[in-house]
N, CA, C and O atoms as a Tinker XYZ file with bonds, in Angstrom:
   340  protein
     1  N     -0.341000  -10.966000   10.619000    73     2
     2  CA    -1.646000  -10.536000   10.146000    64     1     3
     3  C     -1.502000   -9.012000    9.863000    63     2     4     5
     4  O     -1.068000   -8.171000   10.649000    81     3
     5  N     -1.947000   -8.815000    8.589000    73     3     6
     6  CA    -1.616000   -7.126000    8.128000    64     5     7
     7  C     -3.072000   -6.506000    8.358000    63     6     8     9
     8  O     -4.141000   -7.090000    8.184000    81     7
     9  N     -2.885000   -5.276000    8.760000    73     7    10
    10  CA    -4.244000   -4.689000    8.970000    64     9    11
    11  C     -3.978000   -3.305000    8.214000    63    10    12    13
    12  O     -2.885000   -2.755000    8.349000    81    11
    13  N     -4.991000   -2.739000    7.408000    73    11    14
    14  CA    -4.826000   -1.578000    6.634000    64    13    15
    15  C     -5.871000   -0.478000    7.090000    63    14    16    17
    16  O     -7.034000   -0.835000    7.278000    81    15
    17  N     -5.549000    0.685000    7.253000    73    15    18
    18  CA    -6.228000    1.835000    7.558000    64    17    19
    19  C     -5.991000    2.974000    6.878000    63    18    20    21
    20  O     -5.022000    3.705000    7.082000    81    19
    21  N     -7.020000    3.194000    5.903000    73    19    22
    22  CA    -6.983000    4.640000    5.018000    64    21    23
    23  C     -7.359000    5.848000    5.756000    63    22    24    25
    24  O     -8.342000    5.945000    6.490000    81    23
    25  N     -6.519000    6.738000    5.507000    73    23    26
    26  CA    -6.604000    8.058000    6.207000    64    25    27
    27  C     -6.820000    9.221000    5.057000    63    26    28    29
    28  O     -5.952000    9.567000    4.255000    81    27
    29  N     -7.970000    9.676000    5.130000    73    27    30
    30  CA    -8.261000   10.524000    4.187000    64    29    31
    31  C     -7.568000   11.945000    4.366000    63    30    32    33
    32  O     -7.502000   12.572000    5.423000    81    31
    33  N     -7.107000   12.301000    3.231000    73    31    34
    34  CA    -6.250000   13.548000    3.017000    64    33    35
    35  C     -7.288000   14.726000    2.827000    63    34    36    37
    36  O     -6.845000   15.869000    2.947000    81    35
    37  N     -8.530000   14.565000    2.562000    73    35    38
    38  CA    -9.549000   15.502000    2.214000    64    37    39
    39  C     -9.447000   16.378000    0.969000    63    38    40    41
    40  O     -9.971000   17.488000    0.881000    81    39
    41  N     -8.846000   15.883000    0.171000    73    39    42
    42  CA    -8.528000   16.665000   -1.218000    64    41    43
    43  C     -8.802000   15.530000   -2.324000    63    42    44    45
    44  O     -8.675000   14.310000   -2.228000    81    43
    45  N     -9.246000   16.380000   -3.481000    73    43    46
    46  CA    -9.685000   15.546000   -4.619000    64    45    47
    47  C     -8.331000   15.676000   -5.559000    63    46    48    49
    48  O     -7.532000   16.605000   -5.443000    81    47
    49  N     -8.208000   14.637000   -6.473000    73    47    50
    50  CA    -6.807000   14.657000   -7.302000    64    49    51
    51  C     -6.856000   15.795000   -8.116000    63    50    52    53
    52  O     -7.975000   16.222000   -8.401000    81    51
    53  N     -5.773000   16.424000   -8.587000    73    51    54
    54  CA    -5.794000   17.533000   -9.525000    64    53    55
    55  C     -4.832000   17.260000  -10.630000    63    54    56    57
    56  O     -4.734000   18.132000  -11.494000    81    55
    57  N     -4.060000   16.112000  -10.742000    73    55    58
    58  CA    -3.200000   15.622000  -11.662000    64    57    59
    59  C     -3.906000   14.422000  -12.352000    63    58    60    61
    60  O     -4.650000   13.670000  -11.722000    81    59
    61  N     -3.619000   14.266000  -13.771000    73    59    62
    62  CA    -4.118000   13.220000  -14.427000    64    61    63
    63  C     -3.228000   12.020000  -13.936000    63    62    64    65
    64  O     -2.049000   12.128000  -13.597000    81    63
    65  N     -4.093000   10.658000  -13.951000    73    63    66
    66  CA    -3.559000    9.349000  -13.844000    64    65    67
    67  C     -2.293000    9.185000  -14.913000    63    66    68    69
    68  O     -2.173000    9.801000  -15.972000    81    67
    69  N     -1.336000    8.147000  -14.335000    73    67    70
    70  CA    -0.384000    7.717000  -15.384000    64    69    71
    71  C     -1.094000    6.723000  -16.242000    63    70    72    73
    72  O     -1.667000    5.784000  -15.688000    81    71
    73  N     -1.109000    6.831000  -17.447000    73    71    74
    74  CA    -1.813000    5.957000  -18.264000    64    73    75
    75  C     -1.147000    4.630000  -18.453000    63    74    76    77
    76  O     -1.753000    3.723000  -19.024000    81    75
    77  N      0.270000    4.447000  -17.929000    73    75    78
    78  CA     0.874000    3.329000  -17.894000    64    77    79
    79  C      0.089000    2.182000  -16.845000    63    78    80    81
    80  O      0.277000    0.969000  -16.944000    81    79
    81  N     -0.669000    2.714000  -15.998000    73    79    82
    82  CA    -1.035000    2.037000  -14.887000    64    81    83
    83  C     -2.632000    2.167000  -14.701000    63    82    84    85
    84  O     -3.098000    2.667000  -13.677000    81    83
    85  N     -3.383000    1.726000  -15.672000    73    83    86
    86  CA    -4.927000    1.896000  -15.652000    64    85    87
    87  C     -5.624000    1.083000  -14.800000    63    86    88    89
    88  O     -6.810000    1.305000  -14.559000    81    87
    89  N     -4.981000    0.100000  -14.280000    73    87    90
    90  CA    -5.460000   -0.864000  -13.270000    64    89    91
    91  C     -4.747000   -1.035000  -12.067000    63    90    92    93
    92  O     -4.605000   -2.119000  -11.501000    81    91
    93  N     -4.240000    0.189000  -11.631000    73    91    94
    94  CA    -3.490000    0.434000  -10.592000    64    93    95
    95  C     -2.067000   -0.209000  -10.460000    63    94    96    97
    96  O     -1.536000   -0.725000  -11.443000    81    95
    97  N     -1.521000   -0.178000   -9.366000    73    95    98
    98  CA     0.132000   -0.943000   -9.055000    64    97    99
    99  C      0.234000   -1.666000   -8.020000    63    98   100   101
   100  O     -0.486000   -1.437000   -7.049000    81    99
   101  N      1.052000   -2.578000   -8.017000    73    99   102
   102  CA     1.334000   -3.391000   -6.940000    64   101   103
   103  C      2.529000   -2.916000   -6.265000    63   102   104   105
   104  O      3.572000   -2.816000   -6.911000    81   103
   105  N      2.488000   -2.629000   -5.095000    73   103   106
   106  CA     3.759000   -2.093000   -4.386000    64   105   107
   107  C      4.685000   -3.144000   -3.773000    63   106   108   109
   108  O      4.267000   -4.152000   -3.203000    81   107
   109  N      5.790000   -2.878000   -3.909000    73   107   110
   110  CA     6.666000   -3.941000   -2.996000    64   109   111
   111  C      7.878000   -3.059000   -2.231000    63   110   112   113
   112  O      8.793000   -2.473000   -2.809000    81   111
   113  N      7.688000   -3.107000   -1.046000    73   111   114
   114  CA     8.656000   -2.465000   -0.119000    64   113   115
   115  C      9.768000   -3.182000    0.396000    63   114   116   117
   116  O      9.585000   -4.191000    1.075000    81   115
   117  N     10.970000   -2.731000    0.121000    73   115   118
   118  CA    12.141000   -3.268000    0.653000    64   117   119
   119  C     12.693000   -4.593000    0.159000    63   118   120   121
   120  O     12.384000   -4.805000   -1.013000    81   119
   121  N     13.370000   -5.470000    0.684000    73   119   122
   122  CA    13.864000   -6.841000    0.335000    64   121   123
   123  C     13.814000   -7.739000    1.556000    63   122   124   125
   124  O     13.469000   -7.385000    2.683000    81   123
   125  N     14.213000   -8.973000    1.171000    73   123   126
   126  CA    14.197000   -9.652000    2.411000    64   125   127
   127  C     13.652000  -11.291000    1.918000    63   126   128   129
   128  O     12.991000  -11.372000    0.882000    81   127
   129  N     13.903000  -12.295000    2.549000    73   127   130
   130  CA    13.404000  -13.529000    2.144000    64   129   131
   131  C     11.875000  -13.817000    2.375000    63   130   132   133
   132  O     11.302000  -14.656000    1.681000    81   131
   133  N     11.291000  -13.188000    3.253000    73   131   134
   134  CA     9.783000  -13.412000    3.574000    64   133   135
   135  C      9.070000  -12.194000    3.662000    63   134   136   137
   136  O      9.424000  -11.238000    4.352000    81   135
   137  N      7.946000  -12.249000    2.873000    73   135   138
   138  CA     7.074000  -11.086000    2.595000    64   137   139
   139  C      5.684000  -11.331000    3.101000    63   138   140   141
   140  O      5.288000  -12.494000    3.189000    81   139
   141  N      4.950000  -10.377000    3.424000    73   139   142
   142  CA     3.495000  -10.703000    3.447000    64   141   143
   143  C      2.723000   -9.568000    2.447000    63   142   144   145
   144  O      3.177000   -8.452000    2.194000    81   143
   145  N      1.598000  -10.058000    2.002000    73   143   146
   146  CA     1.159000   -9.341000    1.021000    64   145   147
   147  C     -0.383000   -9.017000    1.290000    63   146   148   149
   148  O     -1.020000   -9.941000    1.795000    81   147
   149  N     -1.078000   -7.818000    1.017000    73   147   150
   150  CA    -2.490000   -7.412000    1.296000    64   149   151
   151  C     -2.866000   -6.811000    0.151000    63   150   152   153
   152  O     -2.087000   -6.101000   -0.485000    81   151
   153  N     -4.209000   -7.062000   -0.250000    73   151   154
   154  CA    -4.936000   -6.132000   -1.193000    64   153   155
   155  C     -5.348000   -4.915000   -0.480000    63   154   156   157
   156  O     -5.768000   -4.907000    0.677000    81   155
   157  N     -5.200000   -3.849000   -1.265000    73   155   158
   158  CA    -5.735000   -2.454000   -0.715000    64   157   159
   159  C     -7.071000   -2.168000   -1.370000    63   158   160   161
   160  O     -7.433000   -2.514000   -2.495000    81   159
   161  N     -7.739000   -1.472000   -0.460000    73   159   162
   162  CA    -9.157000   -1.015000   -1.049000    64   161   163
   163  C     -8.754000   -0.259000   -2.328000    63   162   164   165
   164  O     -7.812000    0.528000   -2.236000    81   163
   165  N     -9.358000   -0.416000   -3.481000    73   163   166
   166  CA    -8.911000    0.130000   -4.850000    64   165   167
   167  C    -10.109000    0.413000   -5.582000    63   166   168   169
   168  O    -11.062000   -0.366000   -5.561000    81   167
   169  N    -10.113000    1.640000   -6.322000    73   167   170
   170  CA    -9.095000    2.763000   -6.062000    64   169   171
   171  C     -9.477000    3.582000   -5.006000    63   170   172   173
   172  O    -10.669000    3.663000   -4.711000    81   171
   173  N     -8.617000    4.206000   -4.392000    73   171   174
   174  CA    -8.856000    5.270000   -3.157000    64   173   175
   175  C     -9.882000    6.071000   -3.356000    63   174   176   177
   176  O    -10.217000    6.254000   -4.526000    81   175
   177  N    -10.542000    6.663000   -2.406000    73   175   178
   178  CA   -11.645000    7.547000   -2.472000    64   177   179
   179  C    -10.962000    8.892000   -3.282000    63   178   180   181
   180  O    -11.362000    9.360000   -4.348000    81   179
   181  N     -9.868000    9.349000   -2.498000    73   179   182
   182  CA    -9.331000   10.629000   -3.009000    64   181   183
   183  C     -7.833000   10.455000   -2.484000    63   182   184   185
   184  O     -7.315000    9.386000   -2.158000    81   183
   185  N     -7.209000   11.785000   -2.466000    73   183   186
   186  CA    -5.969000   11.943000   -1.889000    64   185   187
   187  C     -5.918000   11.530000   -0.298000    63   186   188   189
   188  O     -6.789000   11.841000    0.514000    81   187
   189  N     -4.820000   10.828000   -0.028000    73   187   190
   190  CA    -4.542000   10.395000    1.376000    64   189   191
   191  C     -3.483000    9.291000    1.382000    63   190   192   193
   192  O     -2.595000    9.287000    0.529000    81   191
   193  N     -3.562000    8.396000    2.294000    73   191   194
   194  CA    -2.529000    7.315000    2.568000    64   193   195
   195  C     -3.161000    6.119000    3.164000    63   194   196   197
   196  O     -4.269000    6.175000    3.697000    81   195
   197  N     -2.410000    4.959000    3.069000    73   195   198
   198  CA    -2.816000    3.709000    3.961000    64   197   199
   199  C     -1.721000    3.545000    4.798000    63   198   200   201
   200  O     -0.540000    3.579000    4.453000    81   199
   201  N     -2.184000    3.355000    5.963000    73   199   202
   202  CA    -1.411000    2.694000    7.082000    64   201   203
   203  C     -1.452000    1.312000    7.228000    63   202   204   205
   204  O     -2.540000    0.809000    7.512000    81   203
   205  N     -0.467000    0.595000    7.087000    73   203   206
   206  CA    -0.128000   -0.832000    6.949000    64   205   207
   207  C      0.609000   -1.285000    8.284000    63   206   208   209
   208  O      1.587000   -0.683000    8.724000    81   207
   209  N      0.068000   -2.357000    8.859000    73   207   210
   210  CA     0.498000   -2.621000   10.181000    64   209   211
   211  C      0.543000   -4.289000   10.369000    63   210   212   213
   212  O     -0.458000   -4.994000   10.242000    81   211
   213  N      1.642000   -4.704000   10.636000    73   211   214
   214  CA     1.652000   -5.979000   10.977000    64   213   215
   215  C      1.528000   -6.280000   12.479000    63   214   216   217
   216  O      2.285000   -5.709000   13.264000    81   215
   217  N      0.450000   -7.301000   12.983000    73   215   218
   218  CA    -0.018000   -7.580000   14.142000    64   217   219
   219  C      1.464000   -8.544000   14.872000    63   218   220   221
   220  O      1.792000   -8.593000   16.058000    81   219
   221  N      2.064000   -9.153000   13.797000    73   219   222
   222  CA     2.885000  -10.458000   14.273000    64   221   223
   223  C      4.349000   -9.842000   14.421000    63   222   224   225
   224  O      5.027000  -10.145000   15.403000    81   223
   225  N      4.865000   -8.923000   13.381000    73   223   226
   226  CA     6.381000   -8.644000   13.412000    64   225   227
   227  C      6.371000   -7.046000   13.656000    63   226   228   229
   228  O      7.460000   -6.493000   13.811000    81   227
   229  N      5.209000   -6.299000   13.693000    73   227   230
   230  CA     5.045000   -4.876000   13.991000    64   229   231
   231  C      5.712000   -4.038000   12.922000    63   230   232   233
   232  O      6.085000   -2.896000   13.190000    81   231
   233  N      5.894000   -4.621000   11.593000    73   231   234
   234  CA     6.229000   -3.787000   10.511000    64   233   235
   235  C      5.245000   -2.737000   10.212000    63   234   236   237
   236  O      4.061000   -3.034000   10.365000    81   235
   237  N      5.515000   -1.684000    9.854000    73   235   238
   238  CA     4.570000   -0.584000    9.492000    64   237   239
   239  C      5.184000    0.075000    8.296000    63   238   240   241
   240  O      6.386000    0.197000    8.060000    81   239
   241  N      4.027000    0.536000    7.479000    73   239   242
   242  CA     4.251000    1.085000    6.210000    64   241   243
   243  C      3.195000    2.163000    5.905000    63   242   244   245
   244  O      2.030000    2.014000    6.274000    81   243
   245  N      3.633000    3.311000    5.192000    73   243   246
   246  CA     2.492000    4.327000    4.748000    64   245   247
   247  C      2.647000    4.219000    3.069000    63   246   248   249
   248  O      3.695000    4.134000    2.430000    81   247
   249  N      1.366000    4.246000    2.603000    73   247   250
   250  CA     1.361000    4.140000    1.160000    64   249   251
   251  C      0.568000    5.380000    0.697000    63   250   252   253
   252  O     -0.546000    5.548000    1.194000    81   251
   253  N      1.041000    6.270000   -0.216000    73   251   254
   254  CA     0.116000    7.509000   -0.520000    64   253   255
   255  C     -0.823000    7.144000   -1.577000    63   254   256   257
   256  O     -0.542000    6.258000   -2.385000    81   255
   257  N     -2.087000    7.877000   -1.613000    73   255   258
   258  CA    -2.945000    7.626000   -2.521000    64   257   259
   259  C     -3.359000    8.876000   -3.259000    63   258   260   261
   260  O     -3.246000    9.966000   -2.698000    81   259
   261  N     -3.793000    8.788000   -4.385000    73   259   262
   262  CA    -4.359000   10.085000   -5.166000    64   261   263
   263  C     -5.680000   10.044000   -5.597000    63   262   264   265
   264  O     -6.178000   11.001000   -6.190000    81   263
   265  N     -6.405000    8.840000   -5.309000    73   263   266
   266  CA    -7.759000    8.885000   -5.844000    64   265   267
   267  C     -8.027000    8.732000   -7.244000    63   266   268   269
   268  O     -9.029000    9.167000   -7.812000    81   267
   269  N     -6.887000    7.958000   -7.887000    73   267   270
   270  CA    -6.920000    7.899000   -9.371000    64   269   271
   271  C     -6.717000    6.358000   -9.823000    63   270   272   273
   272  O     -6.342000    5.534000   -8.989000    81   271
   273  N     -6.966000    6.001000  -11.123000    73   271   274
   274  CA    -6.827000    4.586000  -11.451000    64   273   275
   275  C     -5.379000    4.151000  -11.315000    63   274   276   277
   276  O     -5.230000    2.930000  -11.346000    81   275
   277  N     -4.179000    4.945000  -11.160000    73   275   278
   278  CA    -2.893000    4.568000  -10.906000    64   277   279
   279  C     -2.625000    4.462000   -9.447000    63   278   280   281
   280  O     -1.436000    4.467000   -9.128000    81   279
   281  N     -3.606000    4.357000   -8.405000    73   279   282
   282  CA    -3.328000    4.227000   -7.026000    64   281   283
   283  C     -2.704000    2.648000   -6.775000    63   282   284   285
   284  O     -2.894000    1.758000   -7.604000    81   283
   285  N     -2.115000    2.483000   -5.810000    73   283   286
   286  CA    -1.753000    1.224000   -5.232000    64   285   287
   287  C     -2.885000    0.287000   -5.146000    63   286   288   289
   288  O     -3.938000    0.849000   -4.846000    81   287
   289  N     -2.968000   -1.093000   -5.340000    73   287   290
   290  CA    -3.921000   -1.757000   -5.288000    64   289   291
   291  C     -3.493000   -3.034000   -4.512000    63   290   292   293
   292  O     -4.347000   -3.884000   -4.260000    81   291
   293  N     -2.256000   -3.193000   -4.139000    73   291   294
   294  CA    -1.743000   -4.002000   -3.201000    64   293   295
   295  C     -0.338000   -3.695000   -2.739000    63   294   296   297
   296  O      0.330000   -2.874000   -3.368000    81   295
   297  N      0.137000   -4.296000   -1.698000    73   295   298
   298  CA     1.440000   -4.036000   -1.049000    64   297   299
   299  C      1.979000   -5.242000   -0.502000    63   298   300   301
   300  O      1.325000   -6.054000    0.152000    81   299
   301  N      3.232000   -5.338000   -0.800000    73   299   302
   302  CA     3.992000   -6.567000   -0.418000    64   301   303
   303  C      5.091000   -5.955000    0.866000    63   302   304   305
   304  O      5.815000   -5.027000    0.505000    81   303
   305  N      5.200000   -6.306000    1.941000    73   303   306
   306  CA     5.991000   -5.876000    2.885000    64   305   307
   307  C      6.943000   -6.951000    3.398000    63   306   308   309
   308  O      6.581000   -8.127000    3.433000    81   307
   309  N      8.221000   -6.546000    3.817000    73   307   310
   310  CA     9.068000   -7.841000    4.203000    64   309   311
   311  C      8.760000   -8.064000    5.796000    63   310   312   313
   312  O      8.481000   -7.072000    6.469000    81   311
   313  N      8.806000   -9.243000    6.349000    73   311   314
   314  CA     8.595000   -9.605000    7.760000    64   313   315
   315  C      9.798000   -9.456000    8.378000    63   314   316   317
   316  O     10.789000  -10.038000    7.936000    81   315
   317  N      9.859000   -8.626000    9.518000    73   315   318
   318  CA    10.915000   -8.415000   10.437000    64   317   319
   319  C     11.458000   -9.580000   11.318000    63   318   320   321
   320  O     12.531000   -9.585000   11.921000    81   319
   321  N     10.493000  -10.594000   11.280000    73   319   322
   322  CA    10.729000  -11.694000   12.240000    64   321   323
   323  C     11.966000  -12.467000   11.743000    63   322   324   325
   324  O     12.167000  -12.458000   10.529000    81   323
   325  N     12.749000  -13.082000   12.481000    73   323   326
   326  CA    14.163000  -13.800000   12.178000    64   325   327
   327  C     13.533000  -15.208000   11.407000    63   326   328   329
   328  O     12.791000  -16.043000   11.925000    81   327
   329  N     14.021000  -15.201000   10.128000    73   327   330
   330  CA    13.825000  -16.491000    9.504000    64   329   331
   331  C     15.117000  -17.012000    9.016000    63   330   332   333
   332  O     15.976000  -16.286000    8.517000    81   331
   333  N     15.260000  -18.548000    9.202000    73   331   334
   334  CA    16.462000  -19.102000    9.033000    64   333   335
   335  C     16.510000  -19.429000    7.547000    63   334   336   337
   336  O     15.494000  -19.754000    6.933000    81   335
   337  N     17.587000  -19.345000    7.041000    73   335   338
   338  CA    17.825000  -19.610000    5.599000    64   337   339
   339  C     17.736000  -21.247000    5.128000    63   338   340
   340  O     17.920000  -21.562000    3.953000    81   339
């Protein structure tokens, strides 16, 4: 079970968004055979970051935001639990 908390950096964006990603990006962290995925609140309000935590395997991740259209819209993180192949 993934939980997401957005932590506000309190600043507005100063750079233009990447025009190659007008609808956000899907972030994949690391590798492994089993992943969990969660949609992020999109777009972020402004500069800050998302703290993603798994209640099951205790994986954590930080994803930065810029308050622009090219912000992350989802994240896929590997599960730390042991999985037999």
